[in-house]
N, C-alpha and C positions, 0 to 999 in steps of 0.2 A: 245698368248693363243690359245686354240683349235678353229679351224674354225667351223662354224655352217653349218648345212646341209639344203638344200632346198628339198621340196617334190613337185612333179609336179601334176598339176591338170589334171585329166584324163576324158575322155568322155565315154558315154555309147556306147555299141555296136550298138544300134539302130541309134543313132545320127551319129556315125562314118560311118556307111553304107550309110546314107542319104547324107552325104557330100563327099562321095567318098574315105573314108579311111577304113583300116582294123583294127580290134582289135589288131592284132599283131603289126602294126605300132604304135598304140597309146600306147601300153604297153611297147614299147622299152625303156630300161633303160640304163643309162650310165655305163661304166665299173667300177669295184670295185677298191678301193684304192690299191695301191701297197705297198709292204713292205719297199720300199725305202723312203716312206714318214715319217716325224717325228712322234714320238709316240703319241703326243697329237693330231695331225691331224687325224691319224688313229682312235684314240678314238672317235672323233666327227663324223667321217664317219660311225662308227658302230652305233652311236646314230641315225644318219639319216636313216639307214636301219631299225631300230627298230620302228620308228614312224608309227603310224596308218596312212595310206594314204586314201584319199577320192576319190571316183569315182563320179564325178559331170557330169550329163548329161546336154543337152542343156536346159532342163526345170529347171535346178537348184536344183533338188533333189539330196541329197547325202546319200550314204550308206557306212558304214565302210567296208574296204577291207584289206586283209593282206598286210603288207609292201612288196613292190617289192624289190628284191635284187639289190645290185650293185650301190647304190647311191654313187657318188664320191664327194670329198671335193671341196670347192670353190677355194682354193689356197694352194699350197704346201709351207707353211710358218712356220717358227718357232713360230710366234705369229701373231695375227691379229684380226681385228674387226670381230664380229659375222657375219657369212656368209649366214644364211638362214632366216634372220629376216623378209624379205619381204614375202617370202613364208609362214613363220609362221604367218605373219600379215593376209594373206588371210585365212589361216586355223583358226587362232584365231578369226577373224571376223566372219567366218562361224559359229563357235561354240558360239560366243557372240550373234549372231543373232538367232541361234537355241534356246538358253536359253530364248529369249524374244518372240519367235513366236510359239514354240511348245505348244499345240499339233496340231496347224493348221496354218492359215494365219491371220495376224492381219489386220483389216480393216482400211482404212484411217481415220484420225481424232483422234485416240486413244491418241497420245502424246499431241496434242493440247488441248483436253478435260481435261487431267490431269493437264496441265500447267494452264489452266483457273481456275480450282478448287484451285490450289496452291495459286493463287493471293488473294483469299478471306480468306485464313487460317491465324489465329493469329500466332505470333512468341513468343518464350520465350525471356527472356532477354539475354544479353551477345552477344559477337561477335566472329567470327572465326578469327584466326590469320594465316597468310600465312607462312608456314614453309619453302617451297622450293623456296622462292623469292630471290635466289642467283644464281650466275653463276654455271654451272655444267660442270666441266672439264673432258672430256672423256679421256684425256691424263695425268691425275694427276700422277706425278712421284712417289707418295707414294704407288700406287697400281699396281705393275707390276707383279702380281702373275700369275699362270698358267692359270687362267680362266678369265683374265681381258682384257678389250678393250685397255687399256692404251698403248700408243705409236703408234697407228694407224695413227694419224695425223689429226683427225677431230676437235680437240680442244674443244671449248665451244659449248655445244649442248643444245637443248630443244626438245620438242615433235614434231611430224610430222606436217609440214606446207603444206597445200594443195591448197592454193590460194595466189597469189601475185599481187600487182599493185603498180606502182610508177609513179611519175611525174618528171618534170625537176627541181623542186624547193626543192628537198630533202625530200619530203613527201613519205613515204613508208607504205604500208598497207599489213599486213600478216594475213592469216587466218589459225588458228589451226584446225587440223582434228576434234577435239571435244573441242576446246578451244575458239572459237569466233574470232573476228577481233581485231588486235592491230595496232596502228598508231605510227609511228616515224616521228618526224619533222626534224631529223638530219641525214637523209640518212641511217637510221638503228641504233638501240640502243635507250635507253631512251623511251621505249615503254609504251603505255597506252592503256587499253582495251576500245573499243568503241561500242561493241555489247552486253554487258552483260545484257541489259534489254530485249533482245529478248527471245522467248520461246525455242530456240535451239541455241547451239553454234557449231553445226556441219557444217563444211565448204565444199561446193562443189567447188566453184570458186569465184574469185574476178575480177572485171573489172572496169577500169576508162573509161567513154565514152568521146566523143569529147568535151562535155560541162563541163567536170571535175567532173561529178557525179560519185559516187562510187556505183557499183551494187554488192550486196552480195547474191549469190545463196547458199542456205543451203542444207544440205544432202550430206555427203562425198561420193565421187564416186570411191575411189581408191581400196577399199578392199572387197567390198561385195555388195549384193543386199538388204541391210537392207531397210525395206519398211516404216519406220515410223519416222526416225530421222529428216527429213527436214520439214520445214513449209513454203517453198516457196522462193520468191525472194524479197529483200528489196533494196531500193534506198536511199542513203544519198546525199542530194543536196549540202551540204557544208562539205565535208569530212575533210577539213583542221581544222575545228573547232567543228563540230557537233558530235553527237553520234546516232547510230541507235535506232529507237523506233518501237514498234510493229505496230503502225499506218502507217509506211512507206512501208508496204507490197504492192507489185504490184499485181493488180487483186484481185481475191477472194481466195478461198481455193482449187483451182484446182490443185495446185502443192504441197499441203500438203501431207506428207507421201511419198514423192518421194526422190530420190537422183538426183542431177543435175550435169551432167558431164561438161557442157560447156554452156556459153552464147555468142551469136554472134549478131552483129548489122548490119543492112543494110536496106535501103529503108524506113527509119522511124520506123522500127520494131526491137524488140529484140526477138531473137529465143533462145529457151532452149532445150538442149538435155538431156532427163531425163530417169529414169527407167520405165516411162510409156509413152514413145514415144516422139515426137517432138512437141513443143508448140510454139506459138508466141503471142506477145502482142504489142500494140502501145508503142513506146519508149517516146512519149510525153504526151499522156493522160494515166495516170497510173491507173485509176479506170477501172471498167468493167472487165469481166472475160477473162482468157487466152483462146486462140483458139487452139484446138487440130489439128495440121497440118497433122500428120501421126503417126499411130500405126500399125505395121505389123500384129499384132494378136489382134484386138480390143476385141474379145470375152474374153480375159484374163484380161481386165481392170476392175477396180471396177464397179460393176453393170452388168458386162457381164456374159454370161452363164457359163464361165469357171473361174470366179473370185476366187472361192474357191479352185481351183486346186493347189496343192503344187508347180506346175511349174509356176504359174502365175507371180511371181516376175521376171522371167528370159525371158519372152516372148515378151517384148516390149522395150528392152534396146536400147537407142540411145546414141552414143558416141560423135559425133561432127557434126557441120554444116559448110559448106563452101558456102559463098555468093559471087557471081561474083561482083567485085568492079565496073565494067563498066555497069553492068545491074543487079541490086539487085533482079530482078524477077527470075533470074537463080540461083537456089540453089541446092546443092548436100548434101544429108544426109548420114552420116556414121552410120549404124545401125547394131547391133548384139551383142550377148553374147560372151564374150572372150573365153569361152570353146567350142564354136561352136554350130550352129543351122542352120536349112535350111533357115531361114529368113535373115541370115547375108548377108550384101552387101551394095552397094551404090544405092541411089534412087534419081531420079529427077522428076520434074513435066512434064507430057505429055501435048499435046495440049488440051486434054479434061479436064485438071485440076487434073487428078488422078496422084498419085505417082507410078512410075514404076521403076523396077530394071534397073540400068545402065549396058549395055552389055560390054562396053569396054572403058577403060581410058588410054590406052597405057601400060606402064610398071606396073602401079599400078593395082594389081589384083582386079577383081570384083566378082569372084566366091565365094560361101558361105564358102567353105573350107579354103579360104585364107584371108577372111576379118574378123578380130576380133576387138580388141580395136584399135581405130584410133584417131589420133590427127592431126588437121589442124593448119597452121599458114600462115598469109598473110603479104606480105611486105607493108610498108606504102605507097609506090608509086603505088601499084597495079600491079607491073610488075611480081611478083612471088607469087606462092602458094607452100607451102611445106606440106608434110604429113609423119607421121610415121604409119606403119601398122604392127600389131601383127597378126600372122596367127595361127588359131587353128590347121591347118594341120601341120605346121612346129613344133608347140609346141608338137604335138602328135608323130611326127616321128623323130625329131632331138633332141638328148639328150643334146645338147649344147646351144640351143637358142629357143626362140619363135618368134623372129623377122623375118618378111619377108623383110622389108627394109625401107629406108628413100627415099622420092621421091620429085621431083620438077616439077611444071608446069610453064614453062618459058613464057607461054602466059599470065599468070596472071589469067587464068580462071580455076575454079575448074573442068571444063569439060576436061581439059588437052589440048594437050597430056602430060601425066606424064612420067618422065624419072627417073629411079632409080639412086640415087647418093650415096647410102651406103647400105651395108649389114653387117651381123655379122662379116665376115672376114675382111672387110675394117676397121671397128671400132676396132676390136681386134688388128690390126696392127698399130693403131694410138697412141700407148702408154698405152693401157688398162692394168689394173692390172689383168683382168680376162682371164687368158691364159689356164687354166686347162680344160681337158675334163670334160664335165658335168656342167660347169659353165662359160659361155662366154657371151659377150655383147648381151643383149636382152633376156636373159634367163627368165627374169621376165617382159617382155614388156607388159604383160597383167595387171601388177600392176604399173610399173614405166614408165611413159611417160610425157614429157613436151617438148614444142617446141615454139620457139619465134624467130622473125626476127628483127635485128637491124633496128630501124626506119630510121637511116641515111644511111644504106647500104643494099640493097636487097640481096646481096650475103653473108652477115655476119649473121650466124645462130647458135643458141644454141639448141642442142637437148639433152634431158635428158632421160636416161634409168636407169640402175643401177648406171652408172657414168655420168659425164657431158662431152659432146662433143661439139667442136666448129669447124666451117669452116668459112673461110674468103673469099673463092672463089666459093661459090655456090655449094660446095660439092665435088669438085675435090680432095681436101685434107682435112683430119680431124685431130684434135688433141684431146687427152683425157685430157682436162684441169682440170678435177676433178676426178682423179682415185678413185676407190672403197676404197682403203687403200694404205698405203705405204709399208706394210709388203711384203717382197719378192723382192723389188727393192734393188739394191746394196747400195743405199744411206741410207737404213733404219737401225736403231739400237734400241734396247730396253733400252739402257743406260738412267737411270733416269735423268742424267744431261742435256739431250736434249729432246725436245718434241717428235720428230719422227726421230731421227738420223740426217743425213744431208739432208734429203728430204725436199722439200717445203711442208708446211701444205696443206692439201686437204680439200674437203668438206665431210660431211657425205654421206653415200650411199643412193640409192633409191630415185630418183628424181620425183617430182610431180608438180612443178610450176617454171616458169621463167618469169622475167619482166625486161625491160630496163627502166632506169630513169636517173636522174641527181643528182649529189652530188658535192657541192662546184664548180659548173661550169663545171664539167667533166661528160661525159657520163659514165654510170655505169650499170652493169648487176647484178641482184639479182637472186639467185636460192633458192627454197624451197624443202626440202627433209625430210626424216625420222629423221633427227637430227636438224631441224630448218631452219634458213635462213643464207645465206652467200652472200658476196658482193666482186666484183672485178671491176677494170676499164674496160670499153668496149674495149679499146685499150690496153689490158693487155699484160704482158710479160710472156714468157715461159722459163723454166729452161732447163738444158741439156737433160732431159728425155722427153721433150715435154709436161711437165705438167705446169699448171699455178703456178707462184711463188708469186702471189699477192692476194690470197684469205684472206678475213677477216670474221671471224664468228661474227654475230650480235646478238648472244644469250647471252646477258649481265646479265640475271637474272630478268630484268624487264618484259620480255616476258616468261611466264611459260605455255607451252602447253604440259607438260610432261604427258604421259598416264600411270598411275600407276595401276597395278593389285593388289598390296598389300602394306602393311606398317608394319614395326617392330620398336620397341623402347626399348632401354636398357640404363642403366647408363653408362656414359663414364668413364672407369677406369683411364683415364688420367686427369680427372677434379678433382682438389684438393678440391673443395667445396663439392663434393659429390652430387651436385644437377644437374649437367649438364648431358644431355642425348645424345645418338647417335640415329639418325633417318635414317632409310634405307627403301628401297622399290624396288620391281621388276617392270620393265618398258617394255612397247612395244618398241622393237628395240633399247633401250638405256641401256641395262644391268641392273645393280643393283646400285642405287645411295647410297652414304653414306655421311651423314652430321654429323660431330663430334661437340662436345659441343661449341667450340670456332671457328669453321671454318667460313670463309667468302666466301669460294668457296667449292662446293660439289665435291666429287670425284666419280669414278666408280671402284668398286673393283671386280665386276663380269661382264662378257660380255654377248653378245647375247640378247635374250629376257629374261628379268626377269619375274618370275611368282610369286608363293607364297613365303612367308618369315617367318622364325622363328628367334626370337632374345631373348637371355637371359636377362630378365629384370634387373638382378643384375650385368651383365657385357655385355655391348652392343657389345663388340668385339667377343663374342661368337654368331655366327649367322649361319643360314642355309638358303640357297637360292635354289630355284628350277629354272632350265633353262626352260624347258617346258616338258610336258609328263612325269612328275615325275622324271626328271633327277636332283637329289638333290646333292648339294655340301655343305660342312661345313668348317668353319674356326674358329680358336680360337684366332686370332690376328688381326681381321678386314681385313684379306687378305693383310696385309702390306708385300711388297716384292720388292726388288731392281732388280728383273729380273735374279738373279743368278741361278734360276731353269733351265734356258735354257742351262746351261753348266753342272749342276748337278741336275737332277730331284728330288733328295732327299731333296732339299732345298725349294721345293714348300710348301706352307702353307695352301693350299686349297685342299680338298679331296673329290672325288666323292663317294657318299654314297647312290646311287639310289636303291630303292627297286626293286625286280625282275620284277615287271610289266613294268618297263621302257624297259627292253629288249624284253618283249613280245608285246610291243605296246598296252598295255591294260590300258590306262589312258587318261583322258581328256587333252586337250591342256594346260589349267591351272588346274592342279590336286590339290585337297585340301590337306594341311598338317596342323597339329596342335600339341600342347603339352598340357599336363594336367596342369591347373593353380595351382594345389596343389602339383604337382610333376613334375618339369620341365625336369626331365630326361626321362619321358615317352612321347614318340612321337607317333602320328598316321599319316599314309599316306594312301591316298585312290586312288586305281586304280580299277581293277577288284576285287582285294583282299583288305581287310582292314589290313594294315601292322602295326606292333607294334615293337618298340625298346625301351630299357630302359637305354641306355648309354648316353643319352643327346648329348652334343656337343663333347663328347669324341669318338663318333662313327667314324670309319675309313673305313668301307666297307659296301657295299650293302648286303653282306651275313649276316650281323648282324640283319637284319629285320626278323620277324616271321609273318607268315600269321595267323591272328586271325579268319578270315572268308572269304569265297569266295562268292562274290555277285552274281556269275553266269556268264556263257559265254554270251558275248555281253552286260553286264552291267558294268558301270564304275561309280565310286563315283563322286558326284558333291559337296558334303559338308560332313565334319566330325567334331565331337566334342567329348570331353571326360572329365569326372570328376570322381575322386576316382575309377578308374578302369571300369566305365561304358562308353560304346562307342555308339554313334549314327552316322549312316552313311546313307546319302541320296544318291540315285543313279538314273541314267537314262539309257535307252537302249531298243530300239534305242533312240537316243537323239534328232533326228530331227523330222520334222512333218510327216514323213512317218512311221506310226506305233509306234509313241512315247509311251513310258511307263516309269513309275517312281516308286520308293518305298523307304522305310526306314527300315534298318536293325538295330537291337539293340542287344548288347551282352557285354561280358567282355574282357578286354585286354588279359586275359589268355586263350582266345579261348572258354570259356564255356558260356552257356546260350544264344547262338545266335539264333535269330528268326526274321522273316520278319513280320512287322506289317500288319494288315489287312486293306488295303487302297483301297477299290473298286473304280473303275471309277464311278464318279457321287456321291461319298460319301462326307463326310465333307471336306476332304482335296482335293484341286484342282488337276486335272491331268495335272500339269505343272512342270516346272523345279524347283527342290529344291536347293536353293542357300546358305542357312546359317542356323546354329543352335546356340542357346544360352542356355547353361545348368546351372542351379542354382548350385553354388558351395556348397551350404548348403543342397541341396536335388537333387540328380541326376535324380529323377523321374519328376522333374519340368523343363520343356523344352519349348522353343519357336522355331518355324521353320518358315523361310521366303521363299516365293515363287516368282520366277521371272515371266515375261510375263504379259499379260493383261487378264482381266476376260472375261467371255463368252459374255459380251456386245460387245467386240471388236474382240475376237478370235473365228474363225470358226474351231472348233475341238472338239473331244469327251471329255467330262468331264472337259472343261476348268474351269468351276466353277466360284466362286467369292471369293474375299478376297486375302490378301497378307501375313498376319501374323496370326499364330495359336499357341495356348498354350495347353499343357497337364500338369496335375499334377499327373498322374498315369502311367508315363513311356510310353505313347503312346497308351493306351487302348482307351481313349476318347480324343477328341480335341474340342477346342472352338475357333471360329473366333474372334480375337481381333483387326481386322483392323479398325472397326468403321468408323471414318471420314477420313481415309487416302485416298489420290487420287488413282485412278486405274492406277498404274504405276509399272513397275518392281521393286521388292524389292531385295536387294543384300546382305545386312549384318545386323545382329541384335546383340545387346549387352545389357546385364543386367548391369546397372551402379552401382557403390558402394552405392548410396543412395536408391537403389531399383527401380529407374526409368528405362525406356527402351529407347534405341536409335536405330533408324532404318535408314540405308542407302538405297537410291533408285536412280533411273535414273534421278531424278529431284532435289532432296534435301535430307537433313538429317532431321529426325523428332524425337520428344521427347514425351514420355508419363510419366507424373509424377506419383510417387507411390500413390496408392489409388484412381486413376482416370481411366477413360476409353477413354477420348478423346485425340487426338494427336495435337501437335503444331509443326510448323517449328522450328527447333533447331537453335536459334541465328540468326544473320544476317551476311552478307558479304561473305557467301559461294557462289561461282558462280554456275549458273544453268547448272551443268554437272553431269555425273554419279558418284556416290559415290560407289566405288568398294569394299572397305573394311573399317571397323571400328576396332580400337584397343585402349585399355587403356594402357597408358604408366606408368612407375614407378613414374613419376612426377605427377600422378593423372589426366593428361589431356587425352581427347579423341582425337585420331588422325584419320583423314579421308584421304584415298587414293582415289583421283579422276582420272577419265580416260579422262584427257584433260586439267586439270588446277592444277596439282601438288598435294602436301600434305598440309593439313590444320589441325589446332588444336583448341580445344575448352575446356575450363575449366569447367567441369560439377559441380564443387563445388560452382560455382556461382548460381546454381539452388537450393541449399539447400536440405532439406528433405521434404518440403511441396509441395503444388501443383505447383506453379511457383514462380519465384522471383518477387520482387516488381517492376521491370522495364519492365515486359513483356507487351504485348498488346493483 
């Protein structure tokens, strides 16, 4: 399939000057693809060029910039796994965060307050059913079409795993990025969730301490500076049998609304590296507040003079902590924003008790320009310390990598001296799949980092970047034991009769966690990445290419941390009963999943990052999926293909039909697409323009779209809806908290009658991100609109307002706040149900308002506390919820009847 493109994070000219770089160096771009590359690879290279790039300064503010030319593909392969998913993850998370923080900065406590209110709300009757509780085979032989992941070699996958811990008895603990903690008692597999009662399921890291307690730090640290998803650190005293409870939190609310990069232990204390500096707490007495050890810019912390500055979330980032095993009073802090800032560096305590910048550590750089994201790992015997360093300077000047190097301190002290034991070239020559200009090992070291030392051998180390690397001799030699993909290696084949040709299966790309443990009496290593969790023996074997030949994916369907942006449902034409449905959805870094009526294993029929989805309710094999940035593809056979398109491109059964805004880079990362519920051939796609086409799934080219309306330069659609030729388009621009603005345009699909609604800042509708519309199929003037973000109670920004759901019955001339008793939490998706009731998806739960009532209740039970990204009604009458961290769920609203609530509610 086509390879995907990465887009580099850039720095502001002010910051570059401050840390000794020039703007020219920072804007250096890799060379353009050559004509010798396969046609499908060149196609994806073009997509990369067209994407809107972000200029992120050290303060974290972002402004749209034109796409830089010359982005090159990740691999010159005939087919392969998506290539820019991690870069897309960073951009996706940036926009995900923008939608929840604009027009300002969200104060600590917003999420916790909403969760507390949720606990007191009544529920309707009924329960949610888990739809995607099945294995997901990324190498499904049915789907080897032009835009599929299948054959890359990653096998069974799930969503991003950002924390891992394991013991010697076969107990393994895995933390999903936004899915909570799962426990296995069998060395991986047969998973059970053990953190679902907590107010957040966002995972920063997991640690088992020497006493066997499991520490859970919330707030994912891998993809953004989101400031409200974490609620602190929790400790489970008996992780083999117990479950996390809200009362198990360490300390008070000091770490609420932070992200936590690392927990480290020493001298009877636990240290936390967070987005608001470095904190410590007693590891034995768990009550009492956390102590702030160091914040490089305290004026930007909550309550500080600059707390309301848009730069605040990026001014006190701590990445890791190294504690001297021989003297725990000696501590080195790795501090800094991955994109570069003047405060970046290593810090240690001076004689007067103050934290001072470390001037020299040997080969390990200490200057601000070369200290970015850093990960430490210590050997069990105290004889070695290892470190990975991502350099803002390298990222800005080297088109191939952002990695400065991997280092060892053979004294066992974090004070060094440190010796470099690997760089990009050494890893590239160790069997890496990333050989092309513009995408080589460490290109995403700001996003992908994991590091662990074998407790039985201080010279045996696993290092995770985009790929998994192993050394057994302290870094003299390295092996790429988990290559990014198998595509491009001589052993690879797209032949559906084989998983990945004659290559050994590999892991999913983009590494975030690694742990050593035991299974059936043998030492074992576990890795966590964007595709879940994998296992191999610690004394594993290599194949002829120097890759591991003994990886086992542990994603058996009992662990579902899949991060869905969308869901689509249609009747399965192969189901003879006429009742079976196909359920599909777009995923972060795991393509498009497809579950047919009688499947016991899901497949992947489109690759890369999935985004929005359209499915024909009468024939689920008619589907359109968006890659990202409005890059739409369509198929009319579920994208079933045996790979013969590689020899004859005319045999491809998926077609790119992207509207022109894709080429102009004028669309959101997850751009909205929809169809008219009364005319399935009429589609709307939103970028800078509102695009319309009337051929339905028979469309074959992006040229078949017509612009119905131009939202204006710098404006991009965030939500679209249409009924009977009337279109509503919500937009933002700028979409971040620097000059945020929003609006709603209304008009006809034929291009007539378009106008902007009068929505003054400070008026009835909040000046926040518009996330969803629901238009009454019987009256297109009757509309509901949902708003993301938090109210002015928590958001410092102009016109943040109050409320999350508003209703008009006159086409937008007047609006009424119908939020009533809803928690103050981002709202993401609204649906008018067949019984006249309303369903609303939010970052905490799904809610229901019965017809003829004004109050809201939690919709059913059993839905995990994670973000509901999208709600859709299927042809089977069920309501489907795409969650961003726990898969797809369904609920039968017919259980609710037509009255207030059913008889089993509370």
